[in-house]
BAFI-3210 file (N, C-alpha, C; in Angstrom, 3 decimals, decimal comma, padded with zeros to 6 digits):
// residues 140
n [1|2|3|4|5|6|7|8|9|10|11|12|13|14|15|16|17|18|19|20|21|22|23|24|25|26|27|28|29|30|31|32|33|34|35|36|37|38|39|40|41|42|43|44|45|46|47|48|49|50|51|52|53|54|55|56|57|58|59|60|61|62|63|64|65|66|67|68|69|70|71|72|73|74|75|76|77|78|79|80|81|82|83|84|85|86|87|88|89|90|91|92|93|94|95|96|97|98|99|100|101|102|103|104|105|106|107|108|109|110|111|112|113|114|115|116|117|118|119|120|121|122|123|124|125|126|127|128|129|130|131|132|133|134|135|136|137|138|139|140]
n.u [163,067|164,857|164,428|162,416|163,598|165,023|163,843|164,083|162,714|159,868|156,422|154,765|156,370|156,524|155,580|152,418|152,910|155,164|154,119|152,298|154,105|155,338|153,243|153,104|155,571|155,199|153,229|154,751|156,639|154,941|154,103|156,482|156,852|154,691|155,497|157,776|156,652|155,090|157,119|158,555|156,572|156,239|158,769|158,689|156,762|157,895|159,738|162,486|164,048|166,159|165,050|165,356|165,254|164,392|161,079|160,713|158,579|156,640|157,904|158,235|155,557|154,789|156,284|155,093|152,475|152,943|153,841|151,520|149,936|151,313|150,962|148,209|148,095|149,613|147,972|145,808|147,125|147,985|145,579|144,819|146,760|145,974|143,488|144,364|145,856|143,830|142,465|144,289|143,800|141,839|143,292|144,075|142,042|142,178|142,051|143,190|145,696|145,087|143,488|145,286|147,109|145,710|145,826|148,595|149,194|147,737|149,164|151,707|151,118|150,326|152,695|154,360|153,102|153,550|156,354|156,733|155,454|157,026|159,461|158,875|158,372|160,884|162,406|161,118|161,568|164,375|164,699|163,433|165,112|167,504|166,776|166,055|168,193|170,496|169,218|168,633|168,586|171,503|173,154|174,732]
n.v [-049,832|-050,540|-048,990|-050,252|-052,360|-051,632|-051,970|-054,579|-055,986|-058,005|-057,381|-057,648|-056,867|-054,215|-050,914|-049,119|-046,574|-047,038|-048,779|-047,070|-045,200|-046,782|-046,967|-044,341|-044,128|-045,987|-044,659|-042,514|-043,906|-044,890|-042,531|-041,647|-043,816|-043,452|-041,137|-042,167|-044,145|-042,547|-041,107|-043,183|-044,201|-042,012|-042,024|-044,473|-043,868|-041,896|-040,344|-041,159|-043,212|-045,331|-045,929|-048,206|-050,650|-053,998|-055,043|-053,015|-051,249|-053,055|-054,289|-052,060|-051,481|-053,781|-053,518|-051,178|-052,072|-053,918|-052,149|-050,654|-052,613|-052,930|-050,381|-050,322|-052,286|-050,972|-048,791|-050,109|-051,267|-048,949|-047,856|-049,852|-049,409|-046,899|-047,591|-049,415|-047,763|-046,263|-048,373|-049,108|-047,445|-048,720|-050,513|-049,271|-049,663|-052,256|-054,932|-057,299|-059,782|-061,279|-059,595|-057,506|-059,014|-059,514|-057,000|-056,723|-058,912|-058,206|-055,930|-056,998|-058,723|-056,839|-055,385|-057,368|-057,739|-055,222|-055,162|-057,218|-056,099|-053,749|-054,932|-056,295|-054,049|-052,770|-054,713|-054,704|-052,052|-052,029|-053,874|-052,462|-050,201|-051,446|-052,461|-050,129|-048,254|-048,844|-048,306|-045,671|-042,665|-041,224|-038,134|-036,875]
n.w [290,791|292,678|294,902|296,236|297,488|299,745|302,185|304,180|306,036|306,835|305,934|308,191|310,246|310,218|311,172|311,330|310,304|308,721|306,814|305,617|304,620|302,690|300,818|299,948|298,718|296,672|295,213|294,255|292,681|290,702|289,497|288,326|286,644|284,921|283,519|282,245|280,598|278,896|277,579|276,274|274,600|272,898|271,728|270,339|268,451|266,993|264,267|264,032|263,287|261,302|258,102|256,542|257,827|258,158|258,885|260,753|261,578|262,344|264,514|266,203|266,668|268,028|270,399|271,301|271,784|273,872|275,772|276,171|277,377|279,801|280,774|281,280|283,259|285,199|285,806|286,982|289,195|290,510|291,280|293,057|294,993|295,962|297,066|298,975|300,610|301,776|303,022|304,967|307,084|308,525|309,945|312,218|313,941|314,705|317,017|317,536|316,675|314,398|312,918|312,325|310,870|308,523|307,210|306,969|305,305|303,033|302,330|301,786|299,636|297,715|297,479|296,357|293,878|292,777|292,646|290,761|288,526|288,109|287,551|285,154|283,592|283,620|282,270|279,749|278,984|278,799|276,688|274,623|274,436|273,700|271,225|269,806|269,941|268,156|265,798|265,503|263,658|262,286|262,724|260,250]
ca.u [162,747|165,816|163,911|161,544|164,356|165,772|163,175|164,275|161,814|158,586|155,364|154,204|157,319|156,500|154,537|151,430|153,562|156,038|153,255|151,786|155,238|155,481|152,229|153,504|156,687|154,635|152,602|155,833|157,176|153,978|154,133|157,677|156,551|153,791|156,325|158,628|155,805|154,738|158,310|158,873|155,551|156,596|159,939|158,269|155,947|158,624|160,362|163,921|164,700|166,574|163,886|165,630|165,321|163,272|160,065|160,884|157,310|155,982|158,576|157,887|154,156|154,754|156,746|154,058|151,371|153,386|153,875|150,119|149,499|151,908|150,323|146,918|148,402|150,074|146,793|145,086|147,917|147,985|144,267|144,900|147,568|145,112|142,521|145,096|146,201|142,611|142,184|145,212|143,206|141,112|144,246|144,150|140,948|142,392|142,221|143,896|146,746|144,523|143,037|146,493|147,689|144,976|146,380|149,981|149,173|147,275|150,285|152,753|150,648|150,393|154,120|154,862|152,551|154,244|157,710|156,640|155,140|158,186|160,477|158,459|158,550|162,326|162,832|160,608|162,285|165,716|164,571|163,130|166,325|168,473|166,294|165,981|169,441|171,283|168,413|168,428|169,271|172,737|173,280|176,031]
ca.v [-050,979|-050,622|-048,331|-051,170|-053,404|-051,179|-052,491|-056,017|-056,609|-058,388|-056,396|-057,727|-056,291|-052,774|-050,161|-048,489|-045,443|-047,578|-049,277|-045,883|-044,642|-047,623|-046,602|-043,051|-044,426|-046,621|-043,575|-041,791|-044,777|-044,957|-041,253|-041,710|-044,834|-042,812|-040,275|-043,018|-044,764|-041,505|-040,824|-044,326|-044,247|-040,969|-042,514|-045,523|-043,273|-040,828|-040,625|-040,991|-044,483|-045,629|-046,492|-049,413|-051,802|-054,925|-055,205|-051,975|-050,745|-054,164|-054,429|-050,891|-051,660|-054,838|-052,902|-050,225|-052,849|-054,427|-050,984|-050,363|-053,620|-052,585|-049,147|-050,725|-052,968|-049,936|-048,025|-050,960|-051,363|-047,651|-047,778|-050,752|-048,724|-045,869|-048,287|-049,998|-046,655|-045,988|-049,544|-049,165|-046,725|-049,711|-051,211|-048,546|-050,139|-053,670|-055,252|-058,570|-060,057|-061,770|-058,409|-056,862|-059,906|-059,283|-055,814|-057,016|-059,800|-057,389|-055,060|-057,829|-059,159|-055,685|-055,106|-058,377|-057,418|-054,025|-055,595|-057,968|-055,137|-052,898|-055,779|-056,470|-052,777|-052,565|-055,627|-054,197|-050,813|-052,412|-054,467|-051,380|-049,397|-052,257|-052,543|-048,820|-047,482|-048,936|-047,932|-044,220|-041,966|-040,513|-036,785|-036,803]
ca.w [291,588|293,778|296,090|296,961|298,169|300,906|303,369|304,172|307,000|306,252|306,171|309,538|311,195|310,010|311,861|310,461|309,624|307,682|305,749|304,940|303,866|301,498|299,827|299,370|297,816|295,483|294,443|293,585|291,637|289,598|288,781|287,484|285,652|283,961|282,671|281,410|279,579|277,925|276,772|275,416|273,564|271,934|271,004|269,409|267,396|266,323|262,977|264,266|263,014|259,936|257,428|255,757|258,712|257,906|259,933|261,774|262,094|263,033|265,819|267,026|267,063|269,036|271,650|271,710|272,343|275,174|276,666|276,493|278,347|281,098|281,227|281,841|284,523|286,134|286,227|287,931|290,424|291,185|291,931|294,209|296,016|296,571|297,907|300,105|301,508|302,539|303,855|306,107|308,212|309,304|310,796|313,488|314,786|315,018|318,431|317,687|315,703|313,135|312,188|311,801|309,864|307,288|306,562|306,606|304,139|301,915|301,978|301,197|298,314|296,818|297,238|295,422|292,556|292,294|292,275|289,514|287,463|287,836|286,925|283,756|282,910|283,426|281,207|278,476|278,689|278,352|275,350|273,686|274,242|272,943|269,853|269,157|269,931|266,922|264,643|265,461|262,566|262,629|262,173|259,555]
c.u [163,678|165,271|162,945|162,344|165,090|165,110|163,278|163,354|160,515|157,530|154,857|155,170|157,321|155,357|153,543|152,076|154,468|155,230|152,699|152,894|155,492|154,486|152,550|154,651|156,173|153,932|153,651|156,425|156,232|153,919|155,338|157,454|155,657|154,570|157,208|157,828|155,453|155,931|158,589|157,836|155,847|157,799|159,522|157,464|156,692|159,274|161,875|164,719|165,092|165,444|164,116|165,759|164,124|162,363|160,154|159,548|156,507|156,568|158,244|156,451|154,029|155,213|155,706|152,894|151,724|153,420|152,463|149,569|150,037|151,315|148,983|147,113|148,815|148,898|145,996|145,825|147,899|146,653|144,231|145,719|146,726|144,094|143,186|145,459|145,000|142,277|143,069|144,671|142,408|142,006|144,335|143,077|141,107|142,634|142,918|144,858|146,168|144,020|144,237|147,118|147,008|145,585|147,829|150,047|148,731|148,429|151,374|152,362|150,729|151,844|154,707|154,353|153,257|155,657|157,696|156,369|156,364|159,318|160,144|158,685|160,035|162,856|162,374|161,357|163,689|165,673|164,282|164,378|167,359|168,064|166,445|167,326|170,239|170,524|168,138|169,212|170,479|172,696|174,663|176,298]
c.v [-051,085|-049,997|-049,216|-052,132|-052,916|-051,577|-054,008|-056,727|-056,984|-057,363|-056,456|-057,272|-054,758|-052,147|-049,614|-047,364|-045,924|-048,133|-048,113|-045,235|-045,463|-047,202|-045,256|-043,247|-045,065|-045,594|-042,843|-042,620|-044,845|-043,644|-041,196|-042,683|-044,266|-041,932|-041,091|-043,659|-043,748|-041,200|-041,958|-044,463|-043,204|-041,404|-043,531|-044,973|-042,229|-041,302|-040,432|-042,249|-044,591|-046,378|-047,810|-050,675|-052,716|-055,045|-054,156|-051,594|-051,831|-054,359|-053,266|-051,010|-052,722|-054,291|-051,924|-050,957|-053,413|-053,308|-050,590|-051,345|-053,295|-051,292|-049,455|-051,409|-051,955|-049,132|-048,819|-051,069|-050,054|-047,435|-048,679|-050,134|-047,663|-046,505|-048,864|-048,915|-046,297|-047,134|-049,598|-048,415|-047,668|-050,483|-050,563|-049,044|-051,612|-053,860|-056,587|-058,781|-060,528|-060,612|-057,700|-057,694|-059,740|-058,110|-056,027|-057,899|-059,056|-056,507|-055,855|-058,313|-058,023|-055,346|-056,098|-058,131|-056,209|-054,377|-056,314|-057,032|-054,304|-053,682|-056,015|-055,181|-052,518|-053,457|-055,130|-052,943|-051,117|-053,014|-053,407|-050,552|-050,158|-052,361|-051,205|-048,126|-047,634|-048,494|-046,441|-043,616|-041,231|-039,125|-036,657|-035,444]
c.w [292,772|295,046|296,860|297,828|299,417|302,218|303,331|305,159|306,317|306,647|307,606|310,621|311,098|310,800|310,837|309,660|308,501|306,513|304,930|304,096|302,597|300,425|299,184|298,383|296,529|294,601|293,622|292,443|290,439|288,827|287,851|286,336|284,552|282,993|281,733|280,283|278,499|277,010|275,789|274,304|272,485|271,093|269,944|268,244|266,567|265,024|263,097|263,918|261,550|259,258|256,724|256,617|258,448|259,137|261,046|262,385|262,808|264,428|266,740|267,523|268,148|270,397|272,194|272,379|273,715|276,210|277,090|277,522|279,740|281,656|281,881|283,193|285,593|286,664|287,256|289,263|291,205|291,900|293,160|295,342|296,722|297,511|299,151|301,122|302,380|303,491|305,087|307,324|309,109|310,252|312,173|314,471|315,191|316,511|318,629|316,526|314,371|312,274|311,545|310,691|308,513|306,524|306,138|305,364|302,890|301,398|301,257|299,807|297,299|296,485|296,242|294,009|291,944|291,855|290,927|288,337|287,100|287,184|285,454|282,972|282,635|282,315|279,835|278,056|278,152|276,961|274,295|273,403|273,428|271,477|269,138|268,993|268,636|265,664|264,540|264,312|263,099|262,004|261,541|259,006]
res [x|x|x|x|x|x|x|x|x|x|x|x|x|x|x|x|x|x|x|x|x|x|x|x|x|x|x|x|x|x|x|x|x|x|x|x|x|x|x|x|x|x|x|x|x|x|x|x|x|x|x|x|x|x|x|x|x|x|x|x|x|x|x|x|x|x|x|x|x|x|x|x|x|x|x|x|x|x|x|x|x|x|x|x|x|x|x|x|x|x|x|x|x|x|x|x|x|x|x|x|x|x|x|x|x|x|x|x|x|x|x|x|x|x|x|x|x|x|x|x|x|x|x|x|x|x|x|x|x|x|x|x|x|x|x|x|x|x|x|x]
***
């Protein structure tokens, strides 16, 4: 998520090229996010936890379900990014500020949704790691 915060200017202060660069960055973030989700799902399904923990499997299932929800949200957002990237081409045909404002607002709304999603994912990931780490089997 830190990579989203290096642009401090608002969307309507960015050029078409900068808006397009944002969408490429979001694509990259979602690809990384996909890999992280796949790894965490494998972790939650693996047999690496101490078996004597009360409600272990129920808790792991709950985390798995939350991860699935975020995965679905990510897929929808990634599709919105692809559509937005294509929509930005229409900005090149704008002849007035209100037309450009439409694209800037669309970009800003999408960026805010992505920030919110990535923040939820980071929080969930941290909670999963905090829960799982002390429960990993020790190699004695």
